[in-house]
All heavy atoms as TSV, in Angstrom:
chain	resi	resn	atom	element	x	y	z
A	1	MET	N	N	95.058	80.548	135.904
A	1	MET	CA	C	94.743	79.536	136.916
A	1	MET	C	C	93.166	79.268	136.829
A	1	MET	O	O	92.864	78.130	136.885
A	1	MET	CB	C	95.115	79.994	138.353
A	1	MET	CG	C	94.461	79.145	139.345
A	1	MET	SD	S	94.894	79.432	141.067
A	1	MET	CE	C	94.295	81.101	141.281
A	2	TYR	N	N	92.409	80.256	136.809
A	2	TYR	CA	C	91.068	80.071	136.906
A	2	TYR	C	C	90.412	79.324	135.679
A	2	TYR	O	O	89.576	78.487	135.832
A	2	TYR	CB	C	90.259	81.403	136.952
A	2	TYR	CG	C	90.885	82.193	138.049
A	2	TYR	CD1	C	91.671	83.345	137.816
A	2	TYR	CD2	C	90.797	81.836	139.428
A	2	TYR	CE1	C	92.314	84.134	138.840
A	2	TYR	CE2	C	91.422	82.550	140.436
A	2	TYR	CZ	C	92.167	83.710	140.200
A	2	TYR	OH	O	92.671	84.420	141.113
A	3	LYS	N	N	90.964	79.440	134.504
A	3	LYS	CA	C	90.588	78.809	133.282
A	3	LYS	C	C	90.943	77.267	133.465
A	3	LYS	O	O	90.165	76.397	133.051
A	3	LYS	CB	C	91.261	79.352	132.049
A	3	LYS	CG	C	90.932	78.598	130.798
A	3	LYS	CD	C	91.685	79.222	129.602
A	3	LYS	CE	C	91.200	78.588	128.228
A	3	LYS	NZ	N	91.086	77.187	128.202
A	4	ARG	N	N	92.096	76.990	134.081
A	4	ARG	CA	C	92.464	75.544	134.194
A	4	ARG	C	C	91.526	74.901	135.258
A	4	ARG	O	O	91.198	73.774	134.989
A	4	ARG	CB	C	93.962	75.473	134.780
A	4	ARG	CG	C	94.917	75.860	133.723
A	4	ARG	CD	C	96.012	74.899	133.609
A	4	ARG	NE	N	96.823	75.132	132.486
A	4	ARG	CZ	C	98.091	75.007	132.439
A	4	ARG	NH1	N	98.822	74.635	133.523
A	4	ARG	NH2	N	98.795	75.289	131.319
A	5	ILE	N	N	91.118	75.654	136.236
A	5	ILE	CA	C	90.216	75.013	137.200
A	5	ILE	C	C	88.886	74.703	136.560
A	5	ILE	O	O	88.359	73.642	136.657
A	5	ILE	CB	C	89.939	75.966	138.466
A	5	ILE	CG1	C	91.117	76.030	139.272
A	5	ILE	CG2	C	88.768	75.450	139.312
A	5	ILE	CD1	C	91.107	77.141	140.370
A	6	ARG	N	N	88.361	75.611	135.654
A	6	ARG	CA	C	87.196	75.397	134.991
A	6	ARG	C	C	87.325	74.280	133.952
A	6	ARG	O	O	86.495	73.359	133.855
A	6	ARG	CB	C	86.697	76.610	134.249
A	6	ARG	CG	C	85.330	76.451	133.548
A	6	ARG	CD	C	84.989	77.590	132.630
A	6	ARG	NE	N	85.901	77.544	131.472
A	6	ARG	CZ	C	86.697	78.594	131.047
A	6	ARG	NH1	N	86.595	79.780	131.644
A	6	ARG	NH2	N	87.383	78.467	129.984
A	7	ASP	N	N	88.486	74.225	133.185
A	7	ASP	CA	C	88.663	73.213	132.207
A	7	ASP	C	C	88.761	71.894	132.805
A	7	ASP	O	O	88.220	70.863	132.205
A	7	ASP	CB	C	89.945	73.493	131.323
A	7	ASP	CG	C	89.731	74.752	130.442
A	7	ASP	OD1	O	88.599	75.264	130.318
A	7	ASP	OD2	O	90.765	75.252	129.952
A	8	LEU	N	N	89.579	71.740	133.899
A	8	LEU	CA	C	89.588	70.459	134.579
A	8	LEU	C	C	88.137	69.919	134.948
A	8	LEU	O	O	87.849	68.775	134.753
A	8	LEU	CB	C	90.450	70.496	135.848
A	8	LEU	CG	C	91.926	70.602	135.588
A	8	LEU	CD1	C	92.695	71.115	136.866
A	8	LEU	CD2	C	92.564	69.340	135.064
A	9	ARG	N	N	87.357	70.782	135.480
A	9	ARG	CA	C	86.042	70.345	135.871
A	9	ARG	C	C	85.176	70.028	134.636
A	9	ARG	O	O	84.547	68.933	134.665
A	9	ARG	CB	C	85.296	71.618	136.636
A	9	ARG	CG	C	83.910	71.211	136.993
A	9	ARG	CD	C	83.215	72.391	137.740
A	9	ARG	NE	N	83.170	73.670	136.968
A	9	ARG	CZ	C	82.289	73.782	136.028
A	9	ARG	NH1	N	81.414	72.943	135.653
A	9	ARG	NH2	N	82.297	74.971	135.338
A	10	GLU	N	N	85.260	70.772	133.636
A	10	GLU	CA	C	84.407	70.602	132.506
A	10	GLU	C	C	84.817	69.287	131.689
A	10	GLU	O	O	84.012	68.622	131.201
A	10	GLU	CB	C	84.356	71.738	131.508
A	10	GLU	CG	C	83.597	72.938	132.116
A	10	GLU	CD	C	83.567	74.179	131.303
A	10	GLU	OE1	O	84.420	74.281	130.337
A	10	GLU	OE2	O	82.839	75.095	131.580
A	11	ASP	N	N	86.145	69.065	131.663
A	11	ASP	CA	C	86.680	67.911	131.005
A	11	ASP	C	C	86.164	66.626	131.640
A	11	ASP	O	O	86.106	65.605	130.972
A	11	ASP	CB	C	88.243	67.835	131.006
A	11	ASP	CG	C	88.794	68.863	130.100
A	11	ASP	OD1	O	88.108	69.428	129.224
A	11	ASP	OD2	O	90.012	69.160	130.151
A	12	ARG	N	N	85.807	66.637	132.915
A	12	ARG	CA	C	85.213	65.536	133.589
A	12	ARG	C	C	83.770	65.587	133.664
A	12	ARG	O	O	83.115	64.679	134.453
A	12	ARG	CB	C	85.954	65.406	134.950
A	12	ARG	CG	C	87.352	64.956	134.842
A	12	ARG	CD	C	88.161	65.243	136.056
A	12	ARG	NE	N	89.549	64.830	135.864
A	12	ARG	CZ	C	90.488	65.468	135.174
A	12	ARG	NH1	N	90.155	66.624	134.565
A	12	ARG	NH2	N	91.794	65.004	135.114
A	13	ASP	N	N	83.108	66.471	133.010
A	13	ASP	CA	C	81.711	66.624	132.990
A	13	ASP	C	C	81.084	66.703	134.407
A	13	ASP	O	O	80.031	66.168	134.747
A	13	ASP	CB	C	80.988	65.481	132.265
A	13	ASP	CG	C	81.278	65.487	130.833
A	13	ASP	OD1	O	81.403	66.569	130.181
A	13	ASP	OD2	O	81.496	64.343	130.194
A	14	LEU	N	N	81.801	67.558	135.224
A	14	LEU	CA	C	81.317	67.793	136.606
A	14	LEU	C	C	80.619	69.177	136.703
A	14	LEU	O	O	81.059	70.127	135.923
A	14	LEU	CB	C	82.519	67.732	137.575
A	14	LEU	CG	C	83.192	66.348	137.669
A	14	LEU	CD1	C	84.542	66.573	138.423
A	14	LEU	CD2	C	82.272	65.331	138.251
A	15	THR	N	N	79.815	69.311	137.566
A	15	THR	CA	C	79.153	70.658	137.822
A	15	THR	C	C	79.897	71.313	138.905
A	15	THR	O	O	80.626	70.768	139.662
A	15	THR	CB	C	77.674	70.513	138.231
A	15	THR	OG1	O	77.663	69.845	139.567
A	15	THR	CG2	C	76.841	69.707	137.271
A	16	GLN	N	N	79.650	72.701	138.980
A	16	GLN	CA	C	80.243	73.462	139.992
A	16	GLN	C	C	79.750	72.962	141.382
A	16	GLN	O	O	80.435	72.920	142.338
A	16	GLN	CB	C	79.950	74.960	139.847
A	16	GLN	CG	C	80.670	75.567	138.748
A	16	GLN	CD	C	80.442	77.093	138.671
A	16	GLN	OE1	O	79.452	77.641	139.274
A	16	GLN	NE2	N	81.230	77.792	137.953
A	17	GLN	N	N	78.435	72.596	141.385
A	17	GLN	CA	C	77.847	72.029	142.699
A	17	GLN	C	C	78.592	70.782	143.165
A	17	GLN	O	O	78.842	70.700	144.335
A	17	GLN	CB	C	76.502	71.830	142.522
A	17	GLN	CG	C	75.765	71.425	143.847
A	17	GLN	CD	C	75.866	72.590	144.962
A	17	GLN	OE1	O	75.374	73.634	144.635
A	17	GLN	NE2	N	76.462	72.308	145.995
A	18	GLN	N	N	78.960	69.952	142.180
A	18	GLN	CA	C	79.577	68.684	142.587
A	18	GLN	C	C	80.942	69.011	143.221
A	18	GLN	O	O	81.367	68.395	144.258
A	18	GLN	CB	C	79.774	67.718	141.372
A	18	GLN	CG	C	78.501	67.155	140.945
A	18	GLN	CD	C	78.643	66.406	139.649
A	18	GLN	OE1	O	79.036	66.936	138.731
A	18	GLN	NE2	N	78.171	65.168	139.601
A	19	LEU	N	N	81.713	69.901	142.638
A	19	LEU	CA	C	83.048	70.284	143.144
A	19	LEU	C	C	82.913	70.996	144.398
A	19	LEU	O	O	83.569	70.797	145.442
A	19	LEU	CB	C	83.750	71.190	142.218
A	19	LEU	CG	C	84.876	70.454	141.335
A	19	LEU	CD1	C	85.988	69.943	142.133
A	19	LEU	CD2	C	84.181	69.331	140.502
A	20	ALA	N	N	81.792	71.956	144.555
A	20	ALA	CA	C	81.643	72.607	145.798
A	20	ALA	C	C	81.321	71.612	146.971
A	20	ALA	O	O	81.852	71.776	148.095
A	20	ALA	CB	C	80.474	73.612	145.640
A	21	ASP	N	N	80.496	70.580	146.621
A	21	ASP	CA	C	80.258	69.584	147.654
A	21	ASP	C	C	81.463	68.870	148.107
A	21	ASP	O	O	81.740	68.671	149.279
A	21	ASP	CB	C	79.127	68.588	147.070
A	21	ASP	CG	C	77.797	69.159	146.904
A	21	ASP	OD1	O	77.533	70.301	147.434
A	21	ASP	OD2	O	76.977	68.544	146.161
A	22	TYR	N	N	82.367	68.486	147.185
A	22	TYR	CA	C	83.534	67.775	147.482
A	22	TYR	C	C	84.455	68.691	148.338
A	22	TYR	O	O	85.069	68.233	149.254
A	22	TYR	CB	C	84.398	67.464	146.146
A	22	TYR	CG	C	85.731	66.947	146.402
A	22	TYR	CD1	C	85.901	65.692	146.834
A	22	TYR	CD2	C	86.846	67.788	146.151
A	22	TYR	CE1	C	87.243	65.239	147.124
A	22	TYR	CE2	C	88.128	67.305	146.375
A	22	TYR	CZ	C	88.281	66.038	146.848
A	22	TYR	OH	O	89.589	65.548	147.096
A	23	LEU	N	N	84.450	69.981	148.099
A	23	LEU	CA	C	85.302	70.893	148.803
A	23	LEU	C	C	84.656	71.495	150.126
A	23	LEU	O	O	85.257	72.193	150.885
A	23	LEU	CB	C	85.711	72.120	147.943
A	23	LEU	CG	C	86.478	71.791	146.712
A	23	LEU	CD1	C	86.608	72.968	145.766
A	23	LEU	CD2	C	87.906	71.353	147.089
A	24	ASN	N	N	83.420	71.104	150.203
A	24	ASN	CA	C	82.667	71.522	151.401
A	24	ASN	C	C	82.489	73.016	151.532
A	24	ASN	O	O	82.739	73.686	152.519
A	24	ASN	CB	C	83.175	70.936	152.741
A	24	ASN	CG	C	82.165	71.007	153.816
A	24	ASN	OD1	O	81.000	70.859	153.628
A	24	ASN	ND2	N	82.662	71.066	155.080
A	25	ILE	N	N	82.146	73.620	150.317
A	25	ILE	CA	C	81.900	75.081	150.169
A	25	ILE	C	C	80.680	75.209	149.420
A	25	ILE	O	O	80.059	74.307	148.943
A	25	ILE	CB	C	83.106	75.750	149.483
A	25	ILE	CG1	C	83.333	75.154	148.108
A	25	ILE	CG2	C	84.382	75.725	150.288
A	25	ILE	CD1	C	84.373	75.900	147.256
A	26	SER	N	N	80.065	76.475	149.326
A	26	SER	CA	C	78.943	76.724	148.561
A	26	SER	C	C	79.234	76.802	147.096
A	26	SER	O	O	80.442	77.013	146.658
A	26	SER	CB	C	78.293	78.062	148.974
A	26	SER	OG	O	79.097	79.111	148.587
A	27	GLN	N	N	78.241	76.628	146.256
A	27	GLN	CA	C	78.490	76.608	144.797
A	27	GLN	C	C	78.861	77.997	144.445
A	27	GLN	O	O	79.595	78.282	143.497
A	27	GLN	CB	C	77.222	76.165	144.032
A	27	GLN	CG	C	77.247	76.217	142.575
A	27	GLN	CD	C	76.975	77.533	141.988
A	27	GLN	OE1	O	76.137	78.326	142.544
A	27	GLN	NE2	N	77.533	77.952	140.855
A	28	ALA	N	N	78.279	79.045	145.121
A	28	ALA	CA	C	78.604	80.465	144.782
A	28	ALA	C	C	80.115	80.715	145.084
A	28	ALA	O	O	80.729	81.463	144.286
A	28	ALA	CB	C	77.725	81.354	145.592
A	29	THR	N	N	80.624	80.239	146.155
A	29	THR	CA	C	82.033	80.355	146.389
A	29	THR	C	C	82.863	79.683	145.303
A	29	THR	O	O	83.888	80.328	144.826
A	29	THR	CB	C	82.396	79.845	147.840
A	29	THR	OG1	O	81.683	80.569	148.813
A	29	THR	CG2	C	83.986	79.929	148.074
A	30	TYR	N	N	82.542	78.525	144.965
A	30	TYR	CA	C	83.310	77.806	143.900
A	30	TYR	C	C	83.173	78.609	142.598
A	30	TYR	O	O	84.225	78.778	141.973
A	30	TYR	CB	C	82.786	76.396	143.679
A	30	TYR	CG	C	83.654	75.747	142.653
A	30	TYR	CD1	C	84.862	75.105	143.131
A	30	TYR	CD2	C	83.360	75.671	141.263
A	30	TYR	CE1	C	85.661	74.470	142.189
A	30	TYR	CE2	C	84.178	75.084	140.465
A	30	TYR	CZ	C	85.274	74.484	140.919
A	30	TYR	OH	O	86.207	73.873	139.951
A	31	SER	N	N	81.970	79.124	142.265
A	31	SER	CA	C	81.883	79.925	141.064
A	31	SER	C	C	82.813	81.166	141.058
A	31	SER	O	O	83.370	81.472	140.116
A	31	SER	CB	C	80.462	80.381	141.018
A	31	SER	OG	O	80.271	81.217	139.824
A	32	ARG	N	N	83.020	81.708	142.229
A	32	ARG	CA	C	83.897	82.918	142.425
A	32	ARG	C	C	85.345	82.569	142.147
A	32	ARG	O	O	86.115	83.307	141.637
A	32	ARG	CB	C	83.663	83.558	143.713
A	32	ARG	CG	C	82.272	84.242	143.788
A	32	ARG	CD	C	81.992	84.872	145.137
A	32	ARG	NE	N	82.835	85.927	145.438
A	32	ARG	CZ	C	83.186	86.459	146.634
A	32	ARG	NH1	N	82.594	85.911	147.686
A	32	ARG	NH2	N	83.935	87.448	146.713
A	33	TYR	N	N	85.758	81.322	142.616
A	33	TYR	CA	C	87.004	80.809	142.322
A	33	TYR	C	C	87.269	80.720	140.810
A	33	TYR	O	O	88.292	81.159	140.341
A	33	TYR	CB	C	87.256	79.456	142.965
A	33	TYR	CG	C	87.271	79.320	144.415
A	33	TYR	CD1	C	87.068	78.097	145.010
A	33	TYR	CD2	C	87.643	80.430	145.213
A	33	TYR	CE1	C	87.076	77.985	146.372
A	33	TYR	CE2	C	87.595	80.325	146.589
A	33	TYR	CZ	C	87.377	79.104	147.152
A	33	TYR	OH	O	87.429	78.960	148.604
A	34	GLU	N	N	86.300	80.053	140.166
A	34	GLU	CA	C	86.437	79.912	138.731
A	34	GLU	C	C	86.455	81.228	137.848
A	34	GLU	O	O	87.149	81.314	136.866
A	34	GLU	CB	C	85.252	79.013	138.106
A	34	GLU	CG	C	85.561	77.547	138.337
A	34	GLU	CD	C	84.584	76.715	137.442
A	34	GLU	OE1	O	83.862	77.218	136.693
A	34	GLU	OE2	O	84.697	75.441	137.650
A	35	SER	N	N	85.669	82.189	138.349
A	35	SER	CA	C	85.623	83.405	137.668
A	35	SER	C	C	86.835	84.343	137.967
A	35	SER	O	O	86.968	85.427	137.375
A	35	SER	CB	C	84.347	84.144	137.963
A	35	SER	OG	O	84.316	84.483	139.296
A	36	GLY	N	N	87.573	83.923	139.017
A	36	GLY	CA	C	88.667	84.906	139.387
A	36	GLY	C	C	88.287	86.058	140.367
A	36	GLY	O	O	89.120	86.855	140.666
A	37	ASN	N	N	87.053	85.911	140.761
A	37	ASN	CA	C	86.603	87.021	141.745
A	37	ASN	C	C	86.949	86.652	143.177
A	37	ASN	O	O	86.715	87.560	144.067
A	37	ASN	CB	C	85.121	87.150	141.625
A	37	ASN	CG	C	84.699	87.739	140.285
A	37	ASN	OD1	O	85.409	88.687	139.737
A	37	ASN	ND2	N	83.591	87.267	139.742
A	38	LEU	N	N	87.545	85.533	143.463
A	38	LEU	CA	C	87.958	85.217	144.799
A	38	LEU	C	C	89.143	84.299	144.696
A	38	LEU	O	O	89.198	83.408	143.885
A	38	LEU	CB	C	86.882	84.354	145.493
A	38	LEU	CG	C	87.092	84.021	146.955
A	38	LEU	CD1	C	87.186	85.241	147.865
A	38	LEU	CD2	C	85.917	83.103	147.462
A	39	ASP	N	N	90.211	84.653	145.453
A	39	ASP	CA	C	91.423	83.839	145.429
A	39	ASP	C	C	91.232	82.466	146.033
A	39	ASP	O	O	90.459	82.335	146.982
A	39	ASP	CB	C	92.562	84.568	146.206
A	39	ASP	CG	C	93.146	85.788	145.529
A	39	ASP	OD1	O	93.094	85.853	144.319
A	39	ASP	OD2	O	93.747	86.632	146.213
A	40	VAL	N	N	91.799	81.503	145.427
A	40	VAL	CA	C	91.713	80.127	145.833
A	40	VAL	C	C	92.614	79.894	146.951
A	40	VAL	O	O	93.824	80.079	146.780
A	40	VAL	CB	C	91.928	79.195	144.690
A	40	VAL	CG1	C	91.675	77.728	145.152
A	40	VAL	CG2	C	90.999	79.417	143.462
A	41	PRO	N	N	92.140	79.507	148.169
A	41	PRO	CA	C	93.088	79.233	149.261
A	41	PRO	C	C	93.924	78.030	148.993
A	41	PRO	O	O	93.520	77.061	148.241
A	41	PRO	CB	C	92.075	79.041	150.500
A	41	PRO	CG	C	90.739	79.314	150.034
A	41	PRO	CD	C	90.731	79.336	148.531
A	42	SER	N	N	95.055	78.055	149.604
A	42	SER	CA	C	96.015	76.895	149.474
A	42	SER	C	C	95.447	75.585	149.769
A	42	SER	O	O	95.589	74.575	149.092
A	42	SER	CB	C	97.279	77.127	150.225
A	42	SER	OG	O	97.020	77.306	151.584
A	43	SER	N	N	94.534	75.530	150.821
A	43	SER	CA	C	93.907	74.238	151.215
A	43	SER	C	C	93.007	73.727	150.021
A	43	SER	O	O	92.975	72.510	149.864
A	43	SER	CB	C	93.149	74.426	152.473
A	43	SER	OG	O	92.147	75.324	152.249
A	44	VAL	N	N	92.386	74.650	149.343
A	44	VAL	CA	C	91.480	74.199	148.223
A	44	VAL	C	C	92.331	73.802	147.096
A	44	VAL	O	O	92.111	72.839	146.303
A	44	VAL	CB	C	90.542	75.378	147.856
A	44	VAL	CG1	C	89.825	75.032	146.588
A	44	VAL	CG2	C	89.541	75.616	148.962
A	45	LEU	N	N	93.484	74.499	146.788
A	45	LEU	CA	C	94.433	74.117	145.744
A	45	LEU	C	C	94.910	72.760	145.935
A	45	LEU	O	O	94.966	71.943	144.986
A	45	LEU	CB	C	95.572	75.098	145.611
A	45	LEU	CG	C	95.249	76.491	144.989
A	45	LEU	CD1	C	96.494	77.336	145.162
A	45	LEU	CD2	C	94.876	76.289	143.526
A	46	ILE	N	N	95.239	72.374	147.209
A	46	ILE	CA	C	95.696	71.052	147.532
A	46	ILE	C	C	94.576	70.013	147.280
A	46	ILE	O	O	94.895	68.967	146.666
A	46	ILE	CB	C	96.192	70.931	149.011
A	46	ILE	CG1	C	97.497	71.786	149.101
A	46	ILE	CG2	C	96.442	69.500	149.453
A	46	ILE	CD1	C	97.857	72.054	150.613
A	47	LYS	N	N	93.457	70.278	147.634
A	47	LYS	CA	C	92.311	69.266	147.520
A	47	LYS	C	C	92.052	69.168	145.974
A	47	LYS	O	O	91.789	68.000	145.501
A	47	LYS	CB	C	91.070	69.853	148.179
A	47	LYS	CG	C	91.125	69.592	149.651
A	47	LYS	CD	C	89.812	70.020	150.314
A	47	LYS	CE	C	89.805	69.896	151.846
A	47	LYS	NZ	N	88.624	70.184	152.444
A	48	LEU	N	N	92.070	70.206	145.188
A	48	LEU	CA	C	91.862	70.108	143.744
A	48	LEU	C	C	92.975	69.335	143.104
A	48	LEU	O	O	92.745	68.523	142.145
A	48	LEU	CB	C	91.820	71.479	143.107
A	48	LEU	CG	C	90.505	72.247	143.527
A	48	LEU	CD1	C	90.563	73.685	143.026
A	48	LEU	CD2	C	89.216	71.628	142.882
A	49	SER	N	N	94.224	69.569	143.552
A	49	SER	CA	C	95.324	68.843	143.012
A	49	SER	C	C	95.201	67.362	143.207
A	49	SER	O	O	95.467	66.517	142.359
A	49	SER	CB	C	96.653	69.442	143.649
A	49	SER	OG	O	97.768	68.570	143.322
A	50	GLU	N	N	94.806	67.001	144.432
A	50	GLU	CA	C	94.564	65.547	144.708
A	50	GLU	C	C	93.474	65.017	143.991
A	50	GLU	O	O	93.531	63.894	143.412
A	50	GLU	CB	C	94.340	65.360	146.238
A	50	GLU	CG	C	95.552	65.693	147.079
A	50	GLU	CD	C	95.331	65.811	148.534
A	50	GLU	OE1	O	94.161	65.890	148.945
A	50	GLU	OE2	O	96.332	65.825	149.341
A	51	PHE	N	N	92.308	65.749	143.880
A	51	PHE	CA	C	91.133	65.277	143.245
A	51	PHE	C	C	91.417	65.023	141.684
A	51	PHE	O	O	91.014	63.932	141.196
A	51	PHE	CB	C	90.046	66.314	143.401
A	51	PHE	CG	C	88.711	65.985	142.679
A	51	PHE	CD1	C	87.796	65.035	143.338
A	51	PHE	CD2	C	88.399	66.411	141.461
A	51	PHE	CE1	C	86.645	64.661	142.798
A	51	PHE	CE2	C	87.225	66.065	140.862
A	51	PHE	CZ	C	86.325	65.137	141.588
A	52	TYR	N	N	92.070	65.915	141.101
A	52	TYR	CA	C	92.388	65.827	139.614
A	52	TYR	C	C	93.629	65.068	139.315
A	52	TYR	O	O	93.992	64.806	138.165
A	52	TYR	CB	C	92.390	67.218	138.958
A	52	TYR	CG	C	91.101	67.878	138.953
A	52	TYR	CD1	C	90.855	69.134	139.480
A	52	TYR	CD2	C	89.959	67.297	138.307
A	52	TYR	CE1	C	89.587	69.748	139.534
A	52	TYR	CE2	C	88.710	68.004	138.195
A	52	TYR	CZ	C	88.608	69.236	138.770
A	52	TYR	OH	O	87.381	69.809	138.700
A	53	ASP	N	N	94.420	64.785	140.345
A	53	ASP	CA	C	95.793	64.171	140.160
A	53	ASP	C	C	96.666	64.942	139.308
A	53	ASP	O	O	97.216	64.422	138.284
A	53	ASP	CB	C	95.607	62.667	139.656
A	53	ASP	CG	C	96.891	61.965	139.834
A	53	ASP	OD1	O	97.738	62.297	140.775
A	53	ASP	OD2	O	97.198	60.959	139.027
A	54	VAL	N	N	96.721	66.220	139.523
A	54	VAL	CA	C	97.546	67.164	138.836
A	54	VAL	C	C	98.303	67.933	139.819
A	54	VAL	O	O	97.960	68.030	140.991
A	54	VAL	CB	C	96.809	68.089	137.877
A	54	VAL	CG1	C	96.020	67.430	136.805
A	54	VAL	CG2	C	95.825	69.016	138.660
A	55	SER	N	N	99.520	68.583	139.366
A	55	SER	CA	C	100.202	69.337	140.261
A	55	SER	C	C	99.540	70.701	140.521
A	55	SER	O	O	98.839	71.204	139.686
A	55	SER	CB	C	101.615	69.637	139.690
A	55	SER	OG	O	101.625	70.355	138.591
A	56	ILE	N	N	99.903	71.313	141.661
A	56	ILE	CA	C	99.437	72.620	141.992
A	56	ILE	C	C	99.994	73.575	140.963
A	56	ILE	O	O	99.394	74.500	140.468
A	56	ILE	CB	C	99.769	73.004	143.393
A	56	ILE	CG1	C	98.913	72.156	144.410
A	56	ILE	CG2	C	99.520	74.498	143.618
A	56	ILE	CD1	C	99.263	72.364	145.885
A	57	ASP	N	N	101.279	73.468	140.515
A	57	ASP	CA	C	101.929	74.244	139.525
A	57	ASP	C	C	101.057	74.144	138.298
A	57	ASP	O	O	100.960	75.152	137.524
A	57	ASP	CB	C	103.335	73.777	139.287
A	57	ASP	CG	C	104.280	74.226	140.281
A	57	ASP	OD1	O	103.917	75.089	141.116
A	57	ASP	OD2	O	105.398	73.665	140.320
A	58	TYR	N	N	100.582	73.011	137.864
A	58	TYR	CA	C	99.709	72.923	136.712
A	58	TYR	C	C	98.410	73.776	136.823
A	58	TYR	O	O	98.078	74.541	135.956
A	58	TYR	CB	C	99.300	71.442	136.445
A	58	TYR	CG	C	98.378	71.317	135.182
A	58	TYR	CD1	C	98.983	71.358	133.925
A	58	TYR	CD2	C	97.068	71.264	135.357
A	58	TYR	CE1	C	98.136	71.268	132.757
A	58	TYR	CE2	C	96.168	71.178	134.197
A	58	TYR	CZ	C	96.743	71.150	133.010
A	58	TYR	OH	O	95.934	71.221	131.828
A	59	ILE	N	N	97.747	73.640	138.039
A	59	ILE	CA	C	96.608	74.466	138.219
A	59	ILE	C	C	96.916	75.928	138.180
A	59	ILE	O	O	96.139	76.715	137.626
A	59	ILE	CB	C	95.955	74.116	139.625
A	59	ILE	CG1	C	95.406	72.696	139.608
A	59	ILE	CG2	C	94.901	75.117	140.005
A	59	ILE	CD1	C	94.923	72.171	140.977
A	60	LEU	N	N	98.129	76.303	138.720
A	60	LEU	CA	C	98.487	77.731	138.725
A	60	LEU	C	C	98.991	78.274	137.398
A	60	LEU	O	O	99.333	79.434	137.265
A	60	LEU	CB	C	99.540	77.965	139.816
A	60	LEU	CG	C	99.053	77.740	141.255
A	60	LEU	CD1	C	100.254	77.908	142.219
A	60	LEU	CD2	C	98.029	78.775	141.643
A	61	GLY	N	N	99.114	77.385	136.419
A	61	GLY	CA	C	99.605	77.740	135.071
A	61	GLY	C	C	101.063	77.865	134.964
A	61	GLY	O	O	101.587	78.499	134.084
A	62	GLN	N	N	101.797	77.362	135.965
A	62	GLN	CA	C	103.317	77.448	135.988
A	62	GLN	C	C	104.022	76.392	135.250
A	62	GLN	O	O	105.174	76.459	134.964
A	62	GLN	CB	C	103.768	77.415	137.419
A	62	GLN	CG	C	103.233	78.558	138.326
A	62	GLN	CD	C	103.655	79.889	137.772
A	62	GLN	OE1	O	104.843	80.185	137.595
A	62	GLN	NE2	N	102.733	80.799	137.450
A	63	THR	N	N	103.217	75.272	134.836
A	63	THR	CA	C	103.824	74.259	134.043
A	63	THR	C	C	102.684	73.733	133.155
A	63	THR	O	O	101.469	73.772	133.525
A	63	THR	CB	C	104.417	73.133	134.858
A	63	THR	OG1	O	105.000	72.153	134.027
A	63	THR	CG2	C	103.454	72.509	135.785
A	64	ASN	N	N	103.038	72.972	132.140
A	64	ASN	CA	C	102.082	72.193	131.338
A	64	ASN	C	C	102.125	70.719	131.677
A	64	ASN	O	O	101.348	69.913	130.985
A	64	ASN	CB	C	102.297	72.514	129.838
A	64	ASN	CG	C	101.888	73.842	129.399
A	64	ASN	OD1	O	100.901	74.334	129.937
A	64	ASN	ND2	N	102.648	74.414	128.484
A	65	MET	N	N	103.005	70.365	132.550
A	65	MET	CA	C	103.109	68.987	133.024
A	65	MET	C	C	101.859	68.719	133.846
A	65	MET	O	O	101.639	69.325	134.867
A	65	MET	CB	C	104.386	68.735	133.739
A	65	MET	CG	C	105.571	68.875	132.975
A	65	MET	SD	S	107.119	68.375	133.820
A	65	MET	CE	C	106.789	66.634	133.986
A	66	PHE	N	N	101.066	67.734	133.368
A	66	PHE	CA	C	99.799	67.505	133.939
A	66	PHE	C	C	99.854	66.718	135.263
A	66	PHE	O	O	99.076	66.957	136.187
A	66	PHE	CB	C	98.939	66.706	132.883
A	66	PHE	CG	C	97.512	66.581	133.069
A	66	PHE	CD1	C	96.635	67.701	132.909
A	66	PHE	CD2	C	96.901	65.418	133.582
A	66	PHE	CE1	C	95.358	67.633	133.232
A	66	PHE	CE2	C	95.559	65.347	133.750
A	66	PHE	CZ	C	94.734	66.421	133.608
A	67	LYS	N	N	100.561	65.667	135.325
A	67	LYS	CA	C	100.542	64.748	136.424
A	67	LYS	C	C	101.309	65.335	137.737
A	67	LYS	O	O	102.282	65.991	137.580
A	67	LYS	CB	C	101.088	63.422	136.109
A	67	LYS	CG	C	100.291	62.591	135.244
A	67	LYS	CD	C	99.011	62.082	135.972
A	67	LYS	CE	C	98.191	61.230	135.081
A	67	LYS	NZ	N	96.873	60.933	135.772
A	68	ARG	N	N	100.744	64.938	138.907
A	68	ARG	CA	C	101.444	65.286	140.076
A	68	ARG	C	C	102.639	64.366	140.288
A	68	ARG	O	O	102.619	63.221	139.800
A	68	ARG	CB	C	100.554	65.022	141.300
A	68	ARG	CG	C	99.442	66.053	141.448
A	68	ARG	CD	C	98.686	65.842	142.717
A	68	ARG	NE	N	98.293	64.508	143.153
A	68	ARG	CZ	C	98.383	64.029	144.433
A	68	ARG	NH1	N	98.803	64.879	145.404
A	68	ARG	NH2	N	98.041	62.829	144.686
A	69	HIS	N	N	103.613	64.786	140.996
A	69	HIS	CA	C	104.779	63.907	141.411
A	69	HIS	C	C	104.506	63.512	142.840
A	69	HIS	O	O	104.355	64.392	143.803
A	69	HIS	CB	C	106.110	64.672	141.292
A	69	HIS	CG	C	107.256	63.863	141.650
A	69	HIS	ND1	N	107.446	63.510	143.006
A	69	HIS	CD2	C	108.202	63.285	140.949
A	69	HIS	CE1	C	108.587	62.727	143.043
A	69	HIS	NE2	N	109.005	62.620	141.810
A	70	ASN	N	N	104.240	62.254	143.021
A	70	ASN	CA	C	103.844	61.851	144.344
A	70	ASN	C	C	105.037	61.403	145.265
A	70	ASN	O	O	104.838	60.820	146.340
A	70	ASN	CB	C	102.808	60.650	144.315
A	70	ASN	CG	C	103.396	59.467	143.625
A	70	ASN	OD1	O	104.636	59.307	143.378
A	70	ASN	ND2	N	102.581	58.521	143.311
A	71	GLY	N	N	106.188	61.645	144.822
A	71	GLY	CA	C	107.378	61.288	145.648
A	71	GLY	C	C	107.818	59.903	145.703
A	71	GLY	O	O	108.711	59.532	146.402
A	72	LYS	N	N	107.139	58.956	144.869
A	72	LYS	CA	C	107.520	57.599	144.860
A	72	LYS	C	C	108.408	57.324	143.659
A	72	LYS	O	O	108.356	57.837	142.636
A	72	LYS	CB	C	106.223	56.693	144.833
A	72	LYS	CG	C	105.454	56.913	146.117
A	72	LYS	CD	C	104.253	55.984	146.066
A	72	LYS	CE	C	103.381	56.223	147.359
A	72	LYS	NZ	N	102.226	55.443	147.334
């Protein structure tokens, strides 16, 4: 999961600080999510899923299907 979070961010040329600002957390906390030193709360997973337009299952490494299903 942690590698996917980092890869999604890096693929969009975003900094940890930019994502931390979006999530309203400190850069240090976001860094701990990416490194696996801190579990990512479900509320943050939801926000990341929406931000990147990917499924939570993709972020968690449960599928390689990139896009979210929006129910439409």
